N, CA, C and O atoms as a DFTB+ gen file, in Angstrom:
372 C
 N C O
     1  1       9.035      -1.688     -29.260
     2  2      10.106      -2.777     -29.324
     3  2      10.152      -3.470     -27.571
     4  3      10.207      -3.100     -26.399
     5  1      10.092      -4.565     -28.323
     6  2       9.948      -5.687     -26.865
     7  2      11.691      -6.281     -26.594
     8  3      12.488      -6.089     -27.512
     9  1      11.949      -6.658     -25.902
    10  2      13.327      -6.627     -25.227
    11  2      13.539      -8.366     -24.511
    12  3      12.799      -8.975     -23.739
    13  1      15.180      -8.884     -25.308
    14  2      15.440      -9.830     -25.290
    15  2      15.145     -10.597     -24.157
    16  3      15.359      -9.750     -23.289
    17  1      14.833     -11.520     -23.607
    18  2      14.819     -11.940     -23.100
    19  2      16.457     -11.944     -21.598
    20  3      16.421     -11.809     -20.375
    21  1      17.364     -12.118     -22.359
    22  2      18.503     -11.984     -21.451
    23  2      18.584     -10.708     -20.837
    24  3      18.725     -10.535     -19.626
    25  1      18.493      -9.818     -21.695
    26  2      18.431      -8.165     -21.129
    27  2      17.287      -7.591     -20.043
    28  3      17.390      -6.651     -19.256
    29  1      16.071      -8.569     -20.304
    30  2      15.486      -8.237     -19.434
    31  2      15.763      -8.946     -17.589
    32  3      15.285      -8.426     -16.581
    33  1      16.822     -10.467     -17.620
    34  2      17.236     -11.162     -16.947
    35  2      17.927     -10.188     -16.575
    36  3      17.570      -9.471     -15.640
    37  1      19.245      -9.965     -17.378
    38  2      20.078      -8.805     -16.299
    39  2      19.636      -7.697     -16.016
    40  3      20.542      -7.108     -15.426
    41  1      18.597      -6.946     -16.110
    42  2      17.933      -5.859     -15.511
    43  2      17.444      -5.968     -14.103
    44  3      17.588      -5.088     -13.254
    45  1      16.811      -7.205     -13.912
    46  2      16.110      -7.645     -12.548
    47  2      17.633      -8.101     -11.658
    48  3      17.814      -7.805     -10.477
    49  1      18.360      -8.659     -12.278
    50  2      19.976      -9.109     -11.585
    51  2      20.411      -7.580     -10.951
    52  3      20.523      -7.322      -9.753
    53  1      20.590      -6.785     -11.918
    54  2      21.296      -5.578     -11.284
    55  2      19.714      -4.921     -10.432
    56  3      20.088      -4.349      -9.407
    57  1      18.624      -4.871     -10.525
    58  2      18.320      -4.659      -9.223
    59  2      18.045      -5.172      -7.716
    60  3      17.896      -4.505      -6.692
    61  1      18.025      -6.654      -7.918
    62  2      18.596      -7.352      -6.907
    63  2      19.828      -7.389      -6.266
    64  3      19.904      -7.766      -5.096
    65  1      20.870      -7.015      -6.948
    66  2      22.221      -6.497      -6.249
    67  2      22.130      -5.679      -5.743
    68  3      22.288      -5.682      -4.522
    69  1      21.761      -4.307      -6.594
    70  2      21.578      -2.862      -5.824
    71  2      20.766      -3.165      -5.271
    72  3      20.928      -2.277      -4.433
    73  1      19.173      -4.126      -4.604
    74  2      18.980      -3.984      -3.238
    75  2      19.801      -4.791      -2.385
    76  3      20.120      -4.150      -1.384
    77  1      20.216      -5.832      -2.399
    78  2      21.425      -6.162      -1.297
    79  2      22.368      -5.392      -0.738
    80  3      22.661      -5.331       0.457
    81  1      23.042      -4.547      -2.038
    82  2      24.103      -3.731      -1.132
    83  2      23.271      -2.649      -0.639
    84  3      23.790      -1.822       0.110
    85  1      22.087      -2.550      -0.950
    86  2      21.199      -1.229       0.152
    87  2      20.812      -2.010       1.646
    88  3      20.804      -1.533       2.781
    89  1      20.587      -2.997       1.313
    90  2      19.994      -3.641       2.364
    91  2      21.369      -3.685       3.870
    92  3      21.450      -3.542       5.090
    93  1      21.903      -3.878       3.097
    94  2      23.923      -4.341       3.720
    95  2      24.259      -2.718       4.898
    96  3      24.576      -2.461       6.059
    97  1      23.979      -2.148       3.842
    98  2      24.188      -0.602       4.575
    99  2      23.391      -0.013       5.217
   100  3      23.804       0.654       6.166
   101  1      21.905      -0.059       4.903
   102  2      20.993      -0.098       6.123
   103  2      21.461      -0.601       7.542
   104  3      21.314      -0.127       8.668
   105  1      22.205      -1.966       6.973
   106  2      22.213      -2.580       8.425
   107  2      23.232      -2.356       9.229
   108  3      23.245      -2.231      10.453
   109  1      24.238      -2.307       8.317
   110  2      25.069      -1.470       9.248
   111  2      25.270      -0.095       9.602
   112  3      25.571      -0.069      10.795
   113  1      25.243       1.043       9.121
   114  2      24.596       2.367       9.720
   115  2      23.664       2.475      10.446
   116  3      23.663       3.454      11.191
   117  1      22.405       1.420      10.513
   118  2      21.503       1.621      11.538
   119  2      21.974       1.194      12.694
   120  3      21.794       2.000      13.607
   121  1      22.521       0.199      12.987
   122  2      23.495      -0.285      13.717
   123  2      24.624       0.376      14.712
   124  3      24.890       0.092      15.880
   125  1      25.334       1.602      13.617
   126  2      25.979       2.319      14.191
   127  2      25.525       3.533      14.361
   128  3      26.370       4.289      14.839
   129  1      24.278       4.104      14.099
   130  2      23.480       4.879      14.618
   131  2      22.742       4.595      15.917
   132  3      22.770       5.478      16.774
   133  1      22.009       3.334      16.191
   134  2      21.758       3.045      17.607
   135  2      22.920       2.994      18.260
   136  3      22.925       3.913      19.080
   137  1      24.257       2.155      18.317
   138  2      25.485       2.085      18.719
   139  2      25.778       3.987      19.289
   140  3      26.299       4.253      20.372
   141  1      25.411       4.830      18.504
   142  2      25.625       6.177      18.915
   143  2      24.822       7.098      19.766
   144  3      24.935       8.106      20.465
   145  1      23.672       5.947      19.207
   146  2      22.193       7.052      20.586
   147  2      22.800       5.975      21.582
   148  3      22.108       6.399      22.508
   149  1      23.448       5.029      22.122
   150  2      23.422       3.882      23.173
   151  2      24.326       4.815      23.769
   152  3      23.909       5.695      24.521
   153  1      25.336       4.705      23.532
   154  2      26.853       5.047      24.303
   155  2      26.839       6.716      24.347
   156  3      27.834       7.359      24.684
   157  1      25.584       7.322      23.963
   158  2      25.698       9.024      23.779
   159  2      24.280       9.206      25.285
   160  3      23.698      10.275      25.468
   161  1      24.061       8.188      25.977
   162  2      23.027       8.186      27.369
   163  2      21.597       7.796      26.738
   164  3      20.550       8.093      27.314
   165  1      21.639       6.970      25.268
   166  2      20.111       6.224      25.673
   167  2      20.085       5.574      26.171
   168  3      19.098       4.896      25.884
   169  1      20.771       5.066      27.151
   170  2      20.587       4.059      28.038
   171  2      19.371       5.099      29.313
   172  3      18.372       4.738      29.935
   173  1      19.875       6.028      29.261
   174  2      19.501       6.571      29.905
   175  2      18.093       6.842      29.782
   176  3      18.298       8.047      29.922
   177  1      16.639       6.775      29.620
   178  2      15.903       7.104      28.918
   179  2      15.175       7.885      29.861
   180  3      15.055       7.634      31.060
   181  1      14.356       9.544      28.784
   182  2      14.043      10.266      29.472
   183  2      13.219      11.160      28.171
   184  3      12.946      10.675      27.072
   185  1      12.993      12.212      28.503
   186  2      12.814      13.337      27.254
   187  2      13.334      13.451      26.247
   188  3      12.911      13.414      25.091
   189  1      14.951      13.697      26.960
   190  2      15.733      14.370      25.690
   191  2      16.780      13.528      25.618
   192  3      17.928      13.965      25.539
   193  1      16.471      12.067      25.640
   194  2      17.205      10.704      25.601
   195  2      15.971      10.160      24.784
   196  3      15.673       9.086      25.306
   197  1      14.969      10.479      23.542
   198  2      14.213       9.522      23.152
   199  2      14.632       8.228      21.905
   200  3      15.725       8.776      21.758
   201  1      14.683       7.426      21.244
   202  2      15.474       6.654      20.278
   203  2      15.252       7.453      18.969
   204  3      14.295       7.245      18.223
   205  1      16.241       8.415      18.742
   206  2      16.439       9.111      17.659
   207  2      16.742       8.470      15.783
   208  3      16.791       8.919      14.638
   209  1      16.903       6.869      16.701
   210  2      17.642       6.523      15.545
   211  2      16.368       5.640      14.427
   212  3      16.436       5.194      13.282
   213  1      15.428       5.693      15.321
   214  2      14.161       4.988      14.754
   215  2      13.125       5.618      13.547
   216  3      12.078       5.253      13.012
   217  1      14.151       6.909      13.431
   218  2      13.439       8.069      12.458
   219  2      14.358       7.524      11.427
   220  3      13.569       7.649      10.490
   221  1      15.245       7.100      10.966
   222  2      16.352       6.789      10.235
   223  2      15.411       5.717       9.671
   224  3      14.656       5.915       8.719
   225  1      15.525       4.565      10.345
   226  2      14.901       2.961      10.183
   227  2      14.025       3.243       9.520
   228  3      14.053       2.970       8.320
   229  1      12.608       4.095      10.292
   230  2      11.886       4.282       9.550
   231  2      11.931       5.363       8.184
   232  3      11.555       4.497       7.394
   233  1      12.016       5.979       7.741
   234  2      12.390       6.479       6.509
   235  2      13.495       5.424       5.578
   236  3      13.274       4.952       4.462
   237  1      14.131       5.330       6.022
   238  2      15.512       4.092       5.009
   239  2      14.687       3.263       4.834
   240  3      14.342       3.010       3.680
   241  1      14.044       2.498       6.069
   242  2      13.391       1.121       5.353
   243  2      12.434       1.098       4.509
   244  3      12.354       0.245       3.625
   245  1      11.330       2.330       4.738
   246  2      10.639       2.408       3.514
   247  2      10.932       2.807       2.367
   248  3      10.056       2.957       1.516
   249  1      11.982       3.008       2.173
   250  2      12.447       3.162       0.370
   251  2      12.507       1.670       0.267
   252  3      11.849       0.920      -0.453
   253  1      13.668       1.338       1.361
   254  2      13.942      -0.242       0.940
   255  2      13.385      -1.341       1.007
   256  3      13.851      -2.443       0.716
   257  1      11.925      -0.957       1.561
   258  2      10.800      -1.696       1.469
   259  2      10.345      -1.496      -0.468
   260  3      10.292      -2.445      -1.250
   261  1      10.138      -0.367      -0.748
   262  2       9.965      -0.301      -1.878
   263  2      10.926      -0.626      -3.184
   264  3      10.512      -1.222      -4.178
   265  1      12.486      -0.061      -2.995
   266  2      13.285      -1.249      -3.562
   267  2      12.724      -2.545      -3.789
   268  3      12.221      -2.879      -4.862
   269  1      12.835      -3.486      -2.485
   270  2      12.625      -4.999      -2.308
   271  2      11.383      -5.192      -3.262
   272  3      11.595      -6.146      -4.010
   273  1       9.909      -4.481      -3.525
   274  2       9.347      -5.190      -4.229
   275  2       9.418      -5.122      -5.492
   276  3       9.005      -5.966      -6.287
   277  1      10.159      -3.707      -5.824
   278  2      10.679      -3.413      -7.115
   279  2      11.272      -4.534      -7.981
   280  3      10.949      -4.906      -9.110
   281  1      12.830      -5.246      -6.620
   282  2      13.160      -5.822      -7.387
   283  2      13.143      -7.569      -7.541
   284  3      13.829      -8.273      -8.282
   285  1      12.105      -7.953      -6.563
   286  2      12.111      -9.294      -6.473
   287  2      10.055      -9.558      -6.698
   288  3       9.490     -10.634      -6.505
   289  1       9.465      -8.452      -7.063
   290  2       8.080      -8.366      -7.354
   291  2       7.495      -7.865      -8.296
   292  3       6.506      -8.409      -8.788
   293  1       7.974      -6.750      -8.730
   294  2       7.294      -5.853      -9.631
   295  2       8.303      -5.585     -10.864
   296  3       9.510      -5.375     -10.739
   297  1       7.687      -5.625     -11.905
   298  2       8.547      -4.907     -13.622
   299  2       7.421      -4.544     -13.978
   300  3       6.572      -5.435     -14.015
   301  1       7.090      -3.453     -14.278
   302  2       6.122      -2.660     -15.267
   303  2       6.311      -2.436     -17.036
   304  3       5.611      -1.835     -17.852
   305  1       6.981      -2.845     -17.108
   306  2       7.476      -3.707     -18.731
   307  2       7.077      -4.705     -18.923
   308  3       6.687      -4.988     -20.055
   309  1       7.008      -5.871     -17.600
   310  2       6.235      -7.010     -17.401
   311  2       4.949      -6.678     -17.611
   312  3       4.344      -7.052     -18.616
   313  1       4.552      -6.129     -16.914
   314  2       3.179      -5.976     -17.004
   315  2       2.620      -5.445     -17.495
   316  3       1.421      -5.632     -17.285
   317  1       3.018      -4.329     -18.569
   318  2       2.952      -3.446     -19.735
   319  2       3.004      -5.210     -20.830
   320  3       1.957      -5.691     -21.263
   321  1       4.309      -5.844     -21.061
   322  2       4.017      -6.937     -22.238
   323  2       2.993      -7.609     -22.060
   324  3       2.444      -7.895     -23.124
   325  1       2.270      -8.159     -20.759
   326  2       1.443      -9.089     -20.381
   327  2       0.048      -8.805     -21.036
   328  3      -0.697      -9.597     -21.613
   329  1      -0.144      -7.152     -20.738
   330  2      -1.629      -6.804     -20.998
   331  2      -1.508      -6.951     -22.871
   332  3      -2.194      -7.580     -23.676
   333  1      -0.307      -6.052     -23.037
   334  2      -0.275      -6.193     -24.536
   335  2      -0.474      -7.711     -25.263
   336  3      -0.941      -7.809     -26.398
   337  1      -0.032      -8.957     -24.405
   338  2       0.320     -10.315     -24.897
   339  2      -1.687     -10.417     -25.056
   340  3      -2.340     -10.699     -26.061
   341  1      -2.089     -10.134     -23.922
   342  2      -3.929     -10.200     -23.913
   343  2      -4.758      -9.588     -24.888
   344  3      -5.482     -10.215     -25.662
   345  1      -4.675      -8.687     -24.854
   346  2      -5.226      -7.502     -26.191
   347  2      -4.571      -8.369     -27.382
   348  3      -5.428      -8.883     -28.100
   349  1      -3.632      -8.562     -27.641
   350  2      -3.155      -9.163     -28.698
   351  2      -3.716     -10.172     -28.975
   352  3      -3.537     -10.415     -30.168
   353  1      -4.577     -11.229     -28.278
   354  2      -4.743     -12.543     -28.070
   355  2      -6.058     -12.095     -28.336
   356  3      -6.624     -12.748     -29.213
   357  1      -6.810     -11.029     -27.758
   358  2      -8.411     -10.855     -28.010
   359  2      -8.499     -10.583     -28.833
   360  3      -9.421     -11.187     -29.382
   361  1      -7.743      -9.472     -29.820
   362  2      -7.892      -9.181     -31.383
   363  2      -8.119      -9.920     -31.958
   364  3      -9.263      -9.843     -32.405
   365  1      -7.251     -11.227     -32.425
   366  2      -6.685     -12.467     -32.948
   367  2      -8.158     -13.220     -32.964
   368  3      -8.516     -13.629     -34.068
   369  1      -9.323     -13.512     -31.501
   370  2      -9.533     -14.213     -31.642
   371  2     -11.493     -13.408     -32.343
   372  3     -12.365     -14.176     -32.749
């Protein structure tokens, strides 16, 4: 069953809007985490004051990277549709 072009565009628009919301949350919360680290002795670099917010940034950032790719560069349905069209064209020849 093939989706209409309008449905596909709405799906992409929702993915991009969700990505932008999550990016905003990522930036605000990570700034908050770094602020906590800084004001609780983060400026006194030492063994006990390593920059722990880096773990939140890395973990969440990887997930955000995958979400960005999905929203702006990848749609598995579209790839499957393209492959189907290629196969259909080959069959007709």
